[in-house]
C-alpha positions in Angstrom: 32.4 82.3 92.2 35.8 80.8 93.0 36.1 76.8 92.5 38.9 76.7 95.1 36.9 78.2 98.0 33.4 78.5 97.0 33.1 82.1 97.8 32.1 84.9 95.4 34.8 87.4 95.0 34.8 90.6 93.3 37.4 91.0 90.5 37.8 94.2 88.5 37.0 94.5 84.8 40.5 95.2 84.4 41.6 92.0 85.5 38.9 90.2 83.7 40.1 91.6 80.3 43.7 90.9 81.1 45.7 88.2 80.0 44.5 86.1 82.8 41.4 85.1 80.6 43.4 82.5 79.2 44.4 80.9 82.3 40.8 81.3 84.2 42.5 82.6 87.4 41.8 86.4 88.3 43.3 88.3 91.4 40.2 89.6 93.5 40.0 92.7 95.4 40.8 90.9 98.6 44.0 89.4 97.1 42.6 85.7 96.7 43.6 84.4 93.4 40.1 83.4 92.0 39.9 80.0 90.0 36.9 80.6 87.7 33.8 78.2 88.5 31.4 77.1 85.5 29.0 79.8 84.9 26.2 77.2 85.9 27.6 77.0 89.3 25.5 78.8 91.8 27.0 81.8 93.6 28.7 81.1 96.7 28.7 83.2 100.1 30.1 86.6 99.4 34.0 87.2 100.4 33.8 89.6 103.7 37.2 91.0 102.5 36.0 91.8 98.9 32.9 93.3 100.3 35.1 95.4 102.7 37.4 96.7 99.9 34.6 97.5 97.7 32.6 99.7 100.2 32.3 103.4 99.8 34.4 104.1 102.7 37.3 102.6 100.9 36.6 104.9 97.8 36.2 101.9 95.5 32.3 101.5 94.9 30.5 99.5 92.6 31.8 100.9 89.5 34.2 98.7 87.2 33.8 95.7 89.4 32.2 92.2 88.8 31.5 89.3 91.0 33.4 86.0 90.1 
């Protein structure tokens, strides 16, 4: 979940493992920069733009993606 907008975004595994790990900020599929919330925070509403970007019709699917 993003601490800035309260939504649950989808971030690729590649981005999660990148150098952004030291800043706690990751680019989501929708283009939003996610500021990681504490892991004890409940998930927010799903980001509709991330969901659209990961739909099978866009070829992304679920593989290699995580919600943040």
